[in-house]
MIDOBA-343352 format. One record per residue (C-alpha): x, y, z. Coordinates in steps of 0.5 Angstrom, whole numbers, padded with zeros to 4 digits, always signed. Layout:
// MIDOBA-343352
XYZ/...
END
This chain:
// MIDOBA-343352
-0003+0077+0251/-0004+0069+0252/+0001+0066+0257/+0003+0058+0256/-0001+0056+0261/-0007+0060+0258/-0006+0057+0251/-0005+0050+0255/-0012+0050+0258/-0015+0053+0251/-0012+0047+0247/-0014+0042+0253/-0021+0045+0253/-0021+0044+0245/-0019+0037+0245/-0025+0035+0251/-0030+0038+0246/-0027+0034+0240/-0027+0028+0244/-0034+0029+0247/-0037+0030+0240/-0034+0024+0237/-0037+0020+0243/-0043+0023+0241/-0042+0021+0234/-0041+0014+0236/-0047+0013+0240/-0051+0016+0235/-0049+0011+0230/-0049+0005+0234/-0055+0006+0239/-0060+0002+0234/-0064+0008+0231/-0060+0009+0225/-0062+0003+0221/-0057-0002+0223/-0061-0005+0229/-0059-0008+0235/-0055-0014+0235/-0053-0016+0242/-0058-0016+0248/-0064-0017+0244/-0062-0024+0242/-0062-0030+0247/-0058-0037+0246/-0064-0041+0246/-0066-0037+0239/-0059-0038+0236/-0058-0044+0231/-0051-0045+0233/-0051-0052+0236/-0049-0053+0243/-0045-0058+0247/-0048-0062+0253/-0046-0060+0260/-0042-0066+0260/-0038-0065+0253/-0036-0058+0256/-0034-0060+0263/-0029-0065+0259/-0026-0060+0255/-0026-0055+0260/-0022-0060+0265/-0017-0062+0260/-0015-0055+0258/-0009-0052+0261/-0009-0046+0266/-0006-0040+0262/-0001-0035+0265/-0001-0038+0272/+0004-0033+0275/+0000-0027+0272/-0006-0030+0275/-0003-0031+0282/+0000-0024+0282/-0007-0021+0280/-0011-0025+0285/-0005-0022+0291/-0006-0015+0288/-0014-0015+0289/-0014-0018+0295/-0009-0013+0298/-0013-0007+0295/-0020-0011+0297/-0021-0007+0304/-0019+0000+0300/-0025-0001+0295/-0030-0003+0300/-0028+0003+0304/-0029+0007+0298/-0036+0004+0297/
END
């Protein structure tokens, strides 16, 4: 006779196996050996045919862009500053 705890552990193990199988399938289909080929890391910017902006034009555009979410960015910076010593300790 199975207890509720045993049934829960069995369901968790089953879910873990399904998740593992799912991730294995993802990597099998997206590893570049299944005929799709690699679409990212083997290309460089110099090989692309997309026209690029000059450094001056990009700098002008970036200088005129507004800063998005200033309060959220400040909050995030404060949180990271508060946790930095803990991260250093863990590393």
